[in-house]
N, CA, C and O atoms as a Maestro MAE file, in Angstrom:
{
 s_m_m2io_version
 :::
 2.0.0
}

f_m_ct {
 s_m_title
 :::
 protein
 m_atom[332] {
  # First column is atom index #
  i_m_mmod_type
  r_m_x_coord
  r_m_y_coord
  r_m_z_coord
  i_m_residue_number
  s_m_chain_name
  s_m_pdb_residue_name
  s_m_pdb_atom_name
  i_m_atomic_number
  :::
  1 25 3.565 -6.277 24.923 1 A "UNK " " N  " 7
  2 3 2.383 -6.670 24.180 1 A "UNK " " CA " 6
  3 2 2.714 -6.609 22.694 1 A "UNK " " C  " 6
  4 15 3.225 -5.601 22.205 1 A "UNK " " O  " 8
  5 25 2.423 -7.674 21.990 2 A "UNK " " N  " 7
  6 3 2.675 -7.723 20.555 2 A "UNK " " CA " 6
  7 2 1.335 -7.793 19.832 2 A "UNK " " C  " 6
  8 15 0.575 -8.747 19.997 2 A "UNK " " O  " 8
  9 25 1.062 -6.784 19.042 3 A "UNK " " N  " 7
  10 3 -0.204 -6.707 18.337 3 A "UNK " " CA " 6
  11 2 -0.045 -7.180 16.912 3 A "UNK " " C  " 6
  12 15 1.034 -7.079 16.329 3 A "UNK " " O  " 8
  13 25 -1.126 -7.697 16.351 4 A "UNK " " N  " 7
  14 3 -1.097 -8.141 14.957 4 A "UNK " " CA " 6
  15 2 -1.806 -7.142 14.052 4 A "UNK " " C  " 6
  16 15 -2.087 -7.449 12.893 4 A "UNK " " O  " 8
  17 25 -2.099 -5.949 14.567 5 A "UNK " " N  " 7
  18 3 -2.807 -4.969 13.742 5 A "UNK " " CA " 6
  19 2 -1.984 -4.531 12.543 5 A "UNK " " C  " 6
  20 15 -2.544 -4.268 11.478 5 A "UNK " " O  " 8
  21 25 -0.693 -4.449 12.687 6 A "UNK " " N  " 7
  22 3 0.172 -4.045 11.579 6 A "UNK " " CA " 6
  23 2 1.536 -4.702 11.759 6 A "UNK " " C  " 6
  24 15 2.488 -4.047 12.182 6 A "UNK " " O  " 8
  25 25 1.638 -6.001 11.439 7 A "UNK " " N  " 7
  26 3 2.908 -6.705 11.649 7 A "UNK " " CA " 6
  27 2 4.052 -6.112 10.830 7 A "UNK " " C  " 6
  28 15 5.213 -6.241 11.216 7 A "UNK " " O  " 8
  29 25 3.746 -5.469 9.714 8 A "UNK " " N  " 7
  30 3 4.785 -4.856 8.896 8 A "UNK " " CA " 6
  31 2 5.546 -3.787 9.669 8 A "UNK " " C  " 6
  32 15 6.723 -3.544 9.403 8 A "UNK " " O  " 8
  33 25 4.882 -3.152 10.620 9 A "UNK " " N  " 7
  34 3 5.510 -2.085 11.397 9 A "UNK " " CA " 6
  35 2 6.650 -2.603 12.260 9 A "UNK " " C  " 6
  36 15 7.532 -1.835 12.643 9 A "UNK " " O  " 8
  37 25 6.645 -3.891 12.572 10 A "UNK " " N  " 7
  38 3 7.701 -4.493 13.390 10 A "UNK " " CA " 6
  39 2 8.810 -5.124 12.543 10 A "UNK " " C  " 6
  40 15 9.836 -5.542 13.080 10 A "UNK " " O  " 8
  41 25 8.613 -5.193 11.253 11 A "UNK " " N  " 7
  42 3 9.592 -5.802 10.354 11 A "UNK " " CA " 6
  43 2 10.740 -4.819 10.123 11 A "UNK " " C  " 6
  44 15 10.507 -3.722 9.615 11 A "UNK " " O  " 8
  45 25 11.964 -5.181 10.480 12 A "UNK " " N  " 7
  46 3 13.082 -4.247 10.333 12 A "UNK " " CA " 6
  47 2 13.393 -3.879 8.874 12 A "UNK " " C  " 6
  48 15 14.102 -2.905 8.620 12 A "UNK " " O  " 8
  49 25 12.872 -4.646 7.927 13 A "UNK " " N  " 7
  50 3 13.108 -4.311 6.518 13 A "UNK " " CA " 6
  51 2 12.081 -3.322 5.977 13 A "UNK " " C  " 6
  52 15 12.219 -2.845 4.850 13 A "UNK " " O  " 8
  53 25 11.058 -3.009 6.760 14 A "UNK " " N  " 7
  54 3 10.047 -2.023 6.358 14 A "UNK " " CA " 6
  55 2 10.485 -0.657 6.843 14 A "UNK " " C  " 6
  56 15 10.695 -0.452 8.039 14 A "UNK " " O  " 8
  57 25 10.623 0.284 5.907 15 A "UNK " " N  " 7
  58 3 11.039 1.622 6.322 15 A "UNK " " CA " 6
  59 2 9.938 2.665 6.189 15 A "UNK " " C  " 6
  60 15 10.063 3.767 6.724 15 A "UNK " " O  " 8
  61 25 8.858 2.330 5.482 16 A "UNK " " N  " 7
  62 3 7.763 3.284 5.310 16 A "UNK " " CA " 6
  63 2 6.441 2.542 5.188 16 A "UNK " " C  " 6
  64 15 6.338 1.555 4.459 16 A "UNK " " O  " 8
  65 25 5.436 3.018 5.901 17 A "UNK " " N  " 7
  66 3 4.084 2.481 5.803 17 A "UNK " " CA " 6
  67 2 3.183 3.634 5.388 17 A "UNK " " C  " 6
  68 15 3.177 4.694 6.013 17 A "UNK " " O  " 8
  69 25 2.422 3.407 4.319 18 A "UNK " " N  " 7
  70 3 1.497 4.427 3.827 18 A "UNK " " CA " 6
  71 2 0.077 3.902 3.969 18 A "UNK " " C  " 6
  72 15 -0.240 2.819 3.476 18 A "UNK " " O  " 8
  73 25 -0.763 4.652 4.630 19 A "UNK " " N  " 7
  74 3 -2.169 4.293 4.765 19 A "UNK " " CA " 6
  75 2 -2.979 5.271 3.935 19 A "UNK " " C  " 6
  76 15 -2.939 6.479 4.169 19 A "UNK " " O  " 8
  77 25 -3.711 4.751 2.970 20 A "UNK " " N  " 7
  78 3 -4.571 5.586 2.131 20 A "UNK " " CA " 6
  79 2 -6.011 5.247 2.483 20 A "UNK " " C  " 6
  80 15 -6.624 4.367 1.879 20 A "UNK " " O  " 8
  81 25 -6.529 5.947 3.452 21 A "UNK " " N  " 7
  82 3 -7.876 5.667 3.944 21 A "UNK " " CA " 6
  83 2 -8.384 6.847 4.746 21 A "UNK " " C  " 6
  84 15 -7.602 7.632 5.283 21 A "UNK " " O  " 8
  85 25 -9.685 6.966 4.824 22 A "UNK " " N  " 7
  86 3 -10.284 7.952 5.733 22 A "UNK " " CA " 6
  87 2 -11.089 7.232 6.806 22 A "UNK " " C  " 6
  88 15 -11.861 7.854 7.535 22 A "UNK " " O  " 8
  89 25 -10.908 5.926 6.898 23 A "UNK " " N  " 7
  90 3 -11.631 5.100 7.859 23 A "UNK " " CA " 6
  91 2 -11.070 5.331 9.259 23 A "UNK " " C  " 6
  92 15 -9.956 4.902 9.561 23 A "UNK " " O  " 8
  93 25 -11.825 5.996 10.101 24 A "UNK " " N  " 7
  94 3 -11.346 6.327 11.446 24 A "UNK " " CA " 6
  95 2 -11.099 5.092 12.308 24 A "UNK " " C  " 6
  96 15 -10.424 5.194 13.332 24 A "UNK " " O  " 8
  97 25 -11.626 3.927 11.923 25 A "UNK " " N  " 7
  98 3 -11.348 2.694 12.661 25 A "UNK " " CA " 6
  99 2 -9.878 2.310 12.572 25 A "UNK " " C  " 6
  100 15 -9.401 1.502 13.370 25 A "UNK " " O  " 8
  101 25 -9.152 2.881 11.607 26 A "UNK " " N  " 7
  102 3 -7.733 2.574 11.449 26 A "UNK " " CA " 6
  103 2 -6.828 3.498 12.263 26 A "UNK " " C  " 6
  104 15 -5.613 3.304 12.280 26 A "UNK " " O  " 8
  105 25 -7.391 4.487 12.930 27 A "UNK " " N  " 7
  106 3 -6.590 5.412 13.730 27 A "UNK " " CA " 6
  107 2 -5.745 4.690 14.791 27 A "UNK " " C  " 6
  108 15 -4.593 5.077 14.987 27 A "UNK " " O  " 8
  109 25 -6.256 3.662 15.486 28 A "UNK " " N  " 7
  110 3 -5.412 2.951 16.451 28 A "UNK " " CA " 6
  111 2 -4.196 2.281 15.799 28 A "UNK " " C  " 6
  112 15 -3.130 2.190 16.408 28 A "UNK " " O  " 8
  113 25 -4.361 1.822 14.578 29 A "UNK " " N  " 7
  114 3 -3.225 1.222 13.863 29 A "UNK " " CA " 6
  115 2 -2.172 2.293 13.592 29 A "UNK " " C  " 6
  116 15 -0.977 2.060 13.774 29 A "UNK " " O  " 8
  117 25 -2.620 3.454 13.159 30 A "UNK " " N  " 7
  118 3 -1.702 4.561 12.919 30 A "UNK " " CA " 6
  119 2 -0.933 4.883 14.197 30 A "UNK " " C  " 6
  120 15 0.289 5.032 14.161 30 A "UNK " " O  " 8
  121 25 -1.631 4.990 15.317 31 A "UNK " " N  " 7
  122 3 -0.979 5.276 16.600 31 A "UNK " " CA " 6
  123 2 0.030 4.194 16.961 31 A "UNK " " C  " 6
  124 15 1.117 4.493 17.454 31 A "UNK " " O  " 8
  125 25 -0.331 2.938 16.714 32 A "UNK " " N  " 7
  126 3 0.567 1.836 17.057 32 A "UNK " " CA " 6
  127 2 1.844 1.871 16.219 32 A "UNK " " C  " 6
  128 15 2.939 1.652 16.737 32 A "UNK " " O  " 8
  129 25 1.701 2.145 14.930 33 A "UNK " " N  " 7
  130 3 2.876 2.214 14.057 33 A "UNK " " CA " 6
  131 2 3.816 3.319 14.527 33 A "UNK " " C  " 6
  132 15 5.031 3.128 14.569 33 A "UNK " " O  " 8
  133 25 3.258 4.468 14.878 34 A "UNK " " N  " 7
  134 3 4.077 5.581 15.365 34 A "UNK " " CA " 6
  135 2 4.741 5.211 16.684 34 A "UNK " " C  " 6
  136 15 5.910 5.536 16.893 34 A "UNK " " O  " 8
  137 25 4.025 4.540 17.573 35 A "UNK " " N  " 7
  138 3 4.561 4.128 18.865 35 A "UNK " " CA " 6
  139 2 5.703 3.126 18.710 35 A "UNK " " C  " 6
  140 15 6.706 3.218 19.419 35 A "UNK " " O  " 8
  141 25 5.563 2.181 17.802 36 A "UNK " " N  " 7
  142 3 6.607 1.180 17.565 36 A "UNK " " CA " 6
  143 2 7.890 1.858 17.092 36 A "UNK " " C  " 6
  144 15 8.989 1.445 17.462 36 A "UNK " " O  " 8
  145 25 7.747 2.899 16.272 37 A "UNK " " N  " 7
  146 3 8.864 3.718 15.804 37 A "UNK " " CA " 6
  147 2 9.912 2.923 15.030 37 A "UNK " " C  " 6
  148 15 11.098 3.248 15.080 37 A "UNK " " O  " 8
  149 25 9.486 1.893 14.323 38 A "UNK " " N  " 7
  150 3 10.380 1.103 13.477 38 A "UNK " " CA " 6
  151 2 10.379 1.670 12.054 38 A "UNK " " C  " 6
  152 15 11.418 1.702 11.395 38 A "UNK " " O  " 8
  153 25 9.210 2.116 11.583 39 A "UNK " " N  " 7
  154 3 9.063 2.617 10.220 39 A "UNK " " CA " 6
  155 2 8.385 3.984 10.256 39 A "UNK " " C  " 6
  156 15 7.648 4.303 11.189 39 A "UNK " " O  " 8
  157 25 8.645 4.778 9.232 40 A "UNK " " N  " 7
  158 3 7.932 6.040 9.092 40 A "UNK " " CA " 6
  159 2 6.494 5.759 8.713 40 A "UNK " " C  " 6
  160 15 6.197 4.770 8.043 40 A "UNK " " O  " 8
  161 25 5.607 6.633 9.145 41 A "UNK " " N  " 7
  162 3 4.185 6.479 8.874 41 A "UNK " " CA " 6
  163 2 3.703 7.677 8.090 41 A "UNK " " C  " 6
  164 15 3.914 8.817 8.504 41 A "UNK " " O  " 8
  165 25 3.055 7.434 6.959 42 A "UNK " " N  " 7
  166 3 2.465 8.497 6.165 42 A "UNK " " CA " 6
  167 2 1.043 8.112 5.801 42 A "UNK " " C  " 6
  168 15 0.707 6.929 5.741 42 A "UNK " " O  " 8
  169 25 0.215 9.110 5.559 43 A "UNK " " N  " 7
  170 3 -1.147 8.851 5.109 43 A "UNK " " CA " 6
  171 2 -1.398 9.628 3.821 43 A "UNK " " C  " 6
  172 15 -0.705 10.599 3.516 43 A "UNK " " O  " 8
  173 25 -2.386 9.187 3.086 44 A "UNK " " N  " 7
  174 3 -2.826 9.873 1.878 44 A "UNK " " CA " 6
  175 2 -4.345 9.982 1.941 44 A "UNK " " C  " 6
  176 15 -5.025 9.064 2.398 44 A "UNK " " O  " 8
  177 25 -4.866 11.112 1.478 45 A "UNK " " N  " 7
  178 3 -6.313 11.294 1.533 45 A "UNK " " CA " 6
  179 2 -6.773 12.172 0.385 45 A "UNK " " C  " 6
  180 15 -6.004 12.957 -0.170 45 A "UNK " " O  " 8
  181 25 -8.048 12.023 0.039 46 A "UNK " " N  " 7
  182 3 -8.647 12.876 -0.989 46 A "UNK " " CA " 6
  183 2 -8.948 14.230 -0.372 46 A "UNK " " C  " 6
  184 15 -9.379 14.336 0.777 46 A "UNK " " O  " 8
  185 25 -8.707 15.263 -1.175 47 A "UNK " " N  " 7
  186 3 -8.922 16.631 -0.704 47 A "UNK " " CA " 6
  187 2 -9.601 17.426 -1.812 47 A "UNK " " C  " 6
  188 15 -9.164 17.408 -2.962 47 A "UNK " " O  " 8
  189 25 -10.655 18.113 -1.458 48 A "UNK " " N  " 7
  190 3 -11.360 18.963 -2.406 48 A "UNK " " CA " 6
  191 2 -11.019 20.415 -2.076 48 A "UNK " " C  " 6
  192 15 -11.481 20.938 -1.062 48 A "UNK " " O  " 8
  193 25 -10.203 21.086 -2.932 49 A "UNK " " N  " 7
  194 3 -9.803 22.454 -2.625 49 A "UNK " " CA " 6
  195 2 -10.958 23.459 -2.679 49 A "UNK " " C  " 6
  196 15 -10.862 24.536 -2.092 49 A "UNK " " O  " 8
  197 25 -12.036 23.123 -3.368 50 A "UNK " " N  " 7
  198 3 -13.181 24.029 -3.448 50 A "UNK " " CA " 6
  199 2 -13.936 24.044 -2.124 50 A "UNK " " C  " 6
  200 15 -14.215 25.109 -1.573 50 A "UNK " " O  " 8
  201 25 -14.263 22.866 -1.620 51 A "UNK " " N  " 7
  202 3 -15.000 22.782 -0.354 51 A "UNK " " CA " 6
  203 2 -14.076 22.737 0.863 51 A "UNK " " C  " 6
  204 15 -14.516 22.903 2.001 51 A "UNK " " O  " 8
  205 25 -12.800 22.510 0.602 52 A "UNK " " N  " 7
  206 3 -11.786 22.357 1.658 52 A "UNK " " CA " 6
  207 2 -12.073 21.189 2.579 52 A "UNK " " C  " 6
  208 15 -11.689 21.190 3.749 52 A "UNK " " O  " 8
  209 25 -12.754 20.191 2.035 53 A "UNK " " N  " 7
  210 3 -13.029 18.980 2.815 53 A "UNK " " CA " 6
  211 2 -11.771 18.120 2.809 53 A "UNK " " C  " 6
  212 15 -11.262 17.756 1.749 53 A "UNK " " O  " 8
  213 25 -11.284 17.804 3.984 54 A "UNK " " N  " 7
  214 3 -10.077 16.997 4.150 54 A "UNK " " CA " 6
  215 2 -10.441 15.777 4.983 54 A "UNK " " C  " 6
  216 15 -10.823 15.906 6.147 54 A "UNK " " O  " 8
  217 25 -10.326 14.612 4.401 55 A "UNK " " N  " 7
  218 3 -10.684 13.385 5.111 55 A "UNK " " CA " 6
  219 2 -9.434 12.609 5.535 55 A "UNK " " C  " 6
  220 15 -9.407 11.380 5.463 55 A "UNK " " O  " 8
  221 25 -8.428 13.315 5.964 56 A "UNK " " N  " 7
  222 3 -7.179 12.677 6.366 56 A "UNK " " CA " 6
  223 2 -7.379 11.839 7.614 56 A "UNK " " C  " 6
  224 15 -8.069 12.242 8.550 56 A "UNK " " O  " 8
  225 25 -6.767 10.677 7.610 57 A "UNK " " N  " 7
  226 3 -6.782 9.805 8.778 57 A "UNK " " CA " 6
  227 2 -5.817 10.388 9.807 57 A "UNK " " C  " 6
  228 15 -4.665 10.686 9.493 57 A "UNK " " O  " 8
  229 25 -6.295 10.545 11.024 58 A "UNK " " N  " 7
  230 3 -5.464 11.120 12.075 58 A "UNK " " CA " 6
  231 2 -5.465 10.210 13.294 58 A "UNK " " C  " 6
  232 15 -6.484 9.624 13.659 58 A "UNK " " O  " 8
  233 25 -4.307 10.112 13.906 59 A "UNK " " N  " 7
  234 3 -4.192 9.363 15.147 59 A "UNK " " CA " 6
  235 2 -4.580 10.228 16.324 59 A "UNK " " C  " 6
  236 15 -4.919 11.401 16.165 59 A "UNK " " O  " 8
  237 25 -4.528 9.643 17.505 60 A "UNK " " N  " 7
  238 3 -4.999 10.370 18.686 60 A "UNK " " CA " 6
  239 2 -3.992 11.393 19.201 60 A "UNK " " C  " 6
  240 15 -4.384 12.484 19.614 60 A "UNK " " O  " 8
  241 25 -2.725 11.068 19.186 61 A "UNK " " N  " 7
  242 3 -1.756 11.975 19.800 61 A "UNK " " CA " 6
  243 2 -0.529 12.170 18.919 61 A "UNK " " C  " 6
  244 15 0.535 12.540 19.414 61 A "UNK " " O  " 8
  245 25 -0.665 11.931 17.650 62 A "UNK " " N  " 7
  246 3 0.501 12.005 16.784 62 A "UNK " " CA " 6
  247 2 0.249 12.917 15.598 62 A "UNK " " C  " 6
  248 15 -0.889 13.106 15.167 62 A "UNK " " O  " 8
  249 25 1.309 13.467 15.090 63 A "UNK " " N  " 7
  250 3 1.249 14.214 13.836 63 A "UNK " " CA " 6
  251 2 1.899 13.329 12.789 63 A "UNK " " C  " 6
  252 15 3.042 12.898 12.945 63 A "UNK " " O  " 8
  253 25 1.180 13.070 11.747 64 A "UNK " " N  " 7
  254 3 1.652 12.189 10.689 64 A "UNK " " CA " 6
  255 2 1.629 12.949 9.373 64 A "UNK " " C  " 6
  256 15 0.714 13.731 9.116 64 A "UNK " " O  " 8
  257 25 2.632 12.719 8.545 65 A "UNK " " N  " 7
  258 3 2.666 13.351 7.231 65 A "UNK " " CA " 6
  259 2 1.494 12.860 6.417 65 A "UNK " " C  " 6
  260 15 1.270 11.653 6.326 65 A "UNK " " O  " 8
  261 25 0.739 13.767 5.823 66 A "UNK " " N  " 7
  262 3 -0.404 13.406 4.987 66 A "UNK " " CA " 6
  263 2 -0.251 14.074 3.622 66 A "UNK " " C  " 6
  264 15 0.006 15.274 3.530 66 A "UNK " " O  " 8
  265 25 -0.413 13.288 2.578 67 A "UNK " " N  " 7
  266 3 -0.398 13.811 1.216 67 A "UNK " " CA " 6
  267 2 -1.832 13.959 0.755 67 A "UNK " " C  " 6
  268 15 -2.601 12.998 0.761 67 A "UNK " " O  " 8
  269 25 -2.183 15.161 0.357 68 A "UNK " " N  " 7
  270 3 -3.541 15.427 -0.133 68 A "UNK " " CA " 6
  271 2 -3.594 15.148 -1.632 68 A "UNK " " C  " 6
  272 15 -2.775 15.649 -2.403 68 A "UNK " " O  " 8
  273 25 -4.561 14.352 -2.023 69 A "UNK " " N  " 7
  274 3 -4.749 14.008 -3.426 69 A "UNK " " CA " 6
  275 2 -6.046 14.630 -3.919 69 A "UNK " " C  " 6
  276 15 -7.067 14.567 -3.235 69 A "UNK " " O  " 8
  277 25 -6.008 15.235 -5.111 70 A "UNK " " N  " 7
  278 3 -7.203 15.854 -5.654 70 A "UNK " " CA " 6
  279 2 -7.673 15.110 -6.907 70 A "UNK " " C  " 6
  280 15 -7.148 14.044 -7.228 70 A "UNK " " O  " 8
  281 25 -8.643 15.657 -7.601 71 A "UNK " " N  " 7
  282 3 -9.207 14.999 -8.789 71 A "UNK " " CA " 6
  283 2 -8.144 14.772 -9.869 71 A "UNK " " C  " 6
  284 15 -8.168 13.743 -10.544 71 A "UNK " " O  " 8
  285 25 -7.229 15.699 -10.039 72 A "UNK " " N  " 7
  286 3 -6.164 15.539 -11.028 72 A "UNK " " CA " 6
  287 2 -5.320 14.311 -10.710 72 A "UNK " " C  " 6
  288 15 -4.982 13.542 -11.610 72 A "UNK " " O  " 8
  289 25 -4.976 14.120 -9.439 73 A "UNK " " N  " 7
  290 3 -4.222 12.945 -9.026 73 A "UNK " " CA " 6
  291 2 -5.031 11.675 -9.282 73 A "UNK " " C  " 6
  292 15 -4.503 10.677 -9.774 73 A "UNK " " O  " 8
  293 25 -6.317 11.726 -8.941 74 A "UNK " " N  " 7
  294 3 -7.193 10.573 -9.135 74 A "UNK " " CA " 6
  295 2 -7.237 10.175 -10.608 74 A "UNK " " C  " 6
  296 15 -7.073 9.002 -10.942 74 A "UNK " " O  " 8
  297 25 -7.456 11.142 -11.477 75 A "UNK " " N  " 7
  298 3 -7.538 10.852 -12.913 75 A "UNK " " CA " 6
  299 2 -6.214 10.295 -13.437 75 A "UNK " " C  " 6
  300 15 -6.209 9.387 -14.267 75 A "UNK " " O  " 8
  301 25 -5.107 10.830 -12.962 76 A "UNK " " N  " 7
  302 3 -3.789 10.364 -13.411 76 A "UNK " " CA " 6
  303 2 -3.502 8.937 -12.954 76 A "UNK " " C  " 6
  304 15 -2.736 8.225 -13.603 76 A "UNK " " O  " 8
  305 25 -4.103 8.514 -11.851 77 A "UNK " " N  " 7
  306 3 -3.831 7.182 -11.303 77 A "UNK " " CA " 6
  307 2 -4.832 6.121 -11.742 77 A "UNK " " C  " 6
  308 15 -4.641 4.940 -11.451 77 A "UNK " " O  " 8
  309 25 -5.889 6.516 -12.433 78 A "UNK " " N  " 7
  310 3 -6.933 5.559 -12.840 78 A "UNK " " CA " 6
  311 2 -6.383 4.494 -13.784 78 A "UNK " " C  " 6
  312 15 -5.610 4.789 -14.695 78 A "UNK " " O  " 8
  313 25 -6.785 3.282 -13.553 79 A "UNK " " N  " 7
  314 3 -6.420 2.166 -14.422 79 A "UNK " " CA " 6
  315 2 -7.612 1.928 -15.359 79 A "UNK " " C  " 6
  316 15 -8.653 1.436 -14.925 79 A "UNK " " O  " 8
  317 25 -7.460 2.274 -16.628 80 A "UNK " " N  " 7
  318 3 -8.540 2.172 -17.588 80 A "UNK " " CA " 6
  319 2 -8.556 0.829 -18.321 80 A "UNK " " C  " 6
  320 15 -9.327 0.626 -19.258 80 A "UNK " " O  " 8
  321 25 -7.693 -0.079 -17.876 81 A "UNK " " N  " 7
  322 3 -7.633 -1.402 -18.485 81 A "UNK " " CA " 6
  323 2 -8.924 -2.161 -18.233 81 A "UNK " " C  " 6
  324 15 -9.432 -2.184 -17.111 81 A "UNK " " O  " 8
  325 25 -9.452 -2.782 -19.278 82 A "UNK " " N  " 7
  326 3 -10.629 -3.638 -19.125 82 A "UNK " " CA " 6
  327 2 -10.124 -5.049 -18.806 82 A "UNK " " C  " 6
  328 15 -9.464 -5.677 -19.634 82 A "UNK " " O  " 8
  329 25 -10.429 -5.533 -17.631 83 A "UNK " " N  " 7
  330 3 -9.946 -6.851 -17.218 83 A "UNK " " CA " 6
  331 2 -10.955 -7.917 -17.523 83 A "UNK " " C  " 6
  332 15 -10.716 -9.092 -17.242 83 A "UNK " " O  " 8
  :::
 }
 m_bond[331] {
  # First column is bond index #
  i_m_from
  i_m_to
  i_m_order
  :::
  1 1 2 1
  2 2 3 1
  3 3 4 2
  4 3 5 1
  5 5 6 1
  6 6 7 1
  7 7 8 2
  8 7 9 1
  9 9 10 1
  10 10 11 1
  11 11 12 2
  12 11 13 1
  13 13 14 1
  14 14 15 1
  15 15 16 2
  16 15 17 1
  17 17 18 1
  18 18 19 1
  19 19 20 2
  20 19 21 1
  21 21 22 1
  22 22 23 1
  23 23 24 2
  24 23 25 1
  25 25 26 1
  26 26 27 1
  27 27 28 2
  28 27 29 1
  29 29 30 1
  30 30 31 1
  31 31 32 2
  32 31 33 1
  33 33 34 1
  34 34 35 1
  35 35 36 2
  36 35 37 1
  37 37 38 1
  38 38 39 1
  39 39 40 2
  40 39 41 1
  41 41 42 1
  42 42 43 1
  43 43 44 2
  44 43 45 1
  45 45 46 1
  46 46 47 1
  47 47 48 2
  48 47 49 1
  49 49 50 1
  50 50 51 1
  51 51 52 2
  52 51 53 1
  53 53 54 1
  54 54 55 1
  55 55 56 2
  56 55 57 1
  57 57 58 1
  58 58 59 1
  59 59 60 2
  60 59 61 1
  61 61 62 1
  62 62 63 1
  63 63 64 2
  64 63 65 1
  65 65 66 1
  66 66 67 1
  67 67 68 2
  68 67 69 1
  69 69 70 1
  70 70 71 1
  71 71 72 2
  72 71 73 1
  73 73 74 1
  74 74 75 1
  75 75 76 2
  76 75 77 1
  77 77 78 1
  78 78 79 1
  79 79 80 2
  80 79 81 1
  81 81 82 1
  82 82 83 1
  83 83 84 2
  84 83 85 1
  85 85 86 1
  86 86 87 1
  87 87 88 2
  88 87 89 1
  89 89 90 1
  90 90 91 1
  91 91 92 2
  92 91 93 1
  93 93 94 1
  94 94 95 1
  95 95 96 2
  96 95 97 1
  97 97 98 1
  98 98 99 1
  99 99 100 2
  100 99 101 1
  101 101 102 1
  102 102 103 1
  103 103 104 2
  104 103 105 1
  105 105 106 1
  106 106 107 1
  107 107 108 2
  108 107 109 1
  109 109 110 1
  110 110 111 1
  111 111 112 2
  112 111 113 1
  113 113 114 1
  114 114 115 1
  115 115 116 2
  116 115 117 1
  117 117 118 1
  118 118 119 1
  119 119 120 2
  120 119 121 1
  121 121 122 1
  122 122 123 1
  123 123 124 2
  124 123 125 1
  125 125 126 1
  126 126 127 1
  127 127 128 2
  128 127 129 1
  129 129 130 1
  130 130 131 1
  131 131 132 2
  132 131 133 1
  133 133 134 1
  134 134 135 1
  135 135 136 2
  136 135 137 1
  137 137 138 1
  138 138 139 1
  139 139 140 2
  140 139 141 1
  141 141 142 1
  142 142 143 1
  143 143 144 2
  144 143 145 1
  145 145 146 1
  146 146 147 1
  147 147 148 2
  148 147 149 1
  149 149 150 1
  150 150 151 1
  151 151 152 2
  152 151 153 1
  153 153 154 1
  154 154 155 1
  155 155 156 2
  156 155 157 1
  157 157 158 1
  158 158 159 1
  159 159 160 2
  160 159 161 1
  161 161 162 1
  162 162 163 1
  163 163 164 2
  164 163 165 1
  165 165 166 1
  166 166 167 1
  167 167 168 2
  168 167 169 1
  169 169 170 1
  170 170 171 1
  171 171 172 2
  172 171 173 1
  173 173 174 1
  174 174 175 1
  175 175 176 2
  176 175 177 1
  177 177 178 1
  178 178 179 1
  179 179 180 2
  180 179 181 1
  181 181 182 1
  182 182 183 1
  183 183 184 2
  184 183 185 1
  185 185 186 1
  186 186 187 1
  187 187 188 2
  188 187 189 1
  189 189 190 1
  190 190 191 1
  191 191 192 2
  192 191 193 1
  193 193 194 1
  194 194 195 1
  195 195 196 2
  196 195 197 1
  197 197 198 1
  198 198 199 1
  199 199 200 2
  200 199 201 1
  201 201 202 1
  202 202 203 1
  203 203 204 2
  204 203 205 1
  205 205 206 1
  206 206 207 1
  207 207 208 2
  208 207 209 1
  209 209 210 1
  210 210 211 1
  211 211 212 2
  212 211 213 1
  213 213 214 1
  214 214 215 1
  215 215 216 2
  216 215 217 1
  217 217 218 1
  218 218 219 1
  219 219 220 2
  220 219 221 1
  221 221 222 1
  222 222 223 1
  223 223 224 2
  224 223 225 1
  225 225 226 1
  226 226 227 1
  227 227 228 2
  228 227 229 1
  229 229 230 1
  230 230 231 1
  231 231 232 2
  232 231 233 1
  233 233 234 1
  234 234 235 1
  235 235 236 2
  236 235 237 1
  237 237 238 1
  238 238 239 1
  239 239 240 2
  240 239 241 1
  241 241 242 1
  242 242 243 1
  243 243 244 2
  244 243 245 1
  245 245 246 1
  246 246 247 1
  247 247 248 2
  248 247 249 1
  249 249 250 1
  250 250 251 1
  251 251 252 2
  252 251 253 1
  253 253 254 1
  254 254 255 1
  255 255 256 2
  256 255 257 1
  257 257 258 1
  258 258 259 1
  259 259 260 2
  260 259 261 1
  261 261 262 1
  262 262 263 1
  263 263 264 2
  264 263 265 1
  265 265 266 1
  266 266 267 1
  267 267 268 2
  268 267 269 1
  269 269 270 1
  270 270 271 1
  271 271 272 2
  272 271 273 1
  273 273 274 1
  274 274 275 1
  275 275 276 2
  276 275 277 1
  277 277 278 1
  278 278 279 1
  279 279 280 2
  280 279 281 1
  281 281 282 1
  282 282 283 1
  283 283 284 2
  284 283 285 1
  285 285 286 1
  286 286 287 1
  287 287 288 2
  288 287 289 1
  289 289 290 1
  290 290 291 1
  291 291 292 2
  292 291 293 1
  293 293 294 1
  294 294 295 1
  295 295 296 2
  296 295 297 1
  297 297 298 1
  298 298 299 1
  299 299 300 2
  300 299 301 1
  301 301 302 1
  302 302 303 1
  303 303 304 2
  304 303 305 1
  305 305 306 1
  306 306 307 1
  307 307 308 2
  308 307 309 1
  309 309 310 1
  310 310 311 1
  311 311 312 2
  312 311 313 1
  313 313 314 1
  314 314 315 1
  315 315 316 2
  316 315 317 1
  317 317 318 1
  318 318 319 1
  319 319 320 2
  320 319 321 1
  321 321 322 1
  322 322 323 1
  323 323 324 2
  324 323 325 1
  325 325 326 1
  326 326 327 1
  327 327 328 2
  328 327 329 1
  329 329 330 1
  330 330 331 1
  331 331 332 2
  :::
 }
}
């Protein structure tokens, strides 16, 4: 079965896929990328150390590297350009 949910995962030139989302509808895509095992899969999510709220995207049966981003990271990445 060939799925079109993440065609990049089947591309031999792709070595890393990063998903920055807390949308649980994307969990099947995460599982599929891990199952294909062509590219590494990582996720990024916002994390509040005060409330300890972690909205990391998680697959059903896999452990995926997740980078927690806080307000300092957010401020450092903001694009203040007026377009």
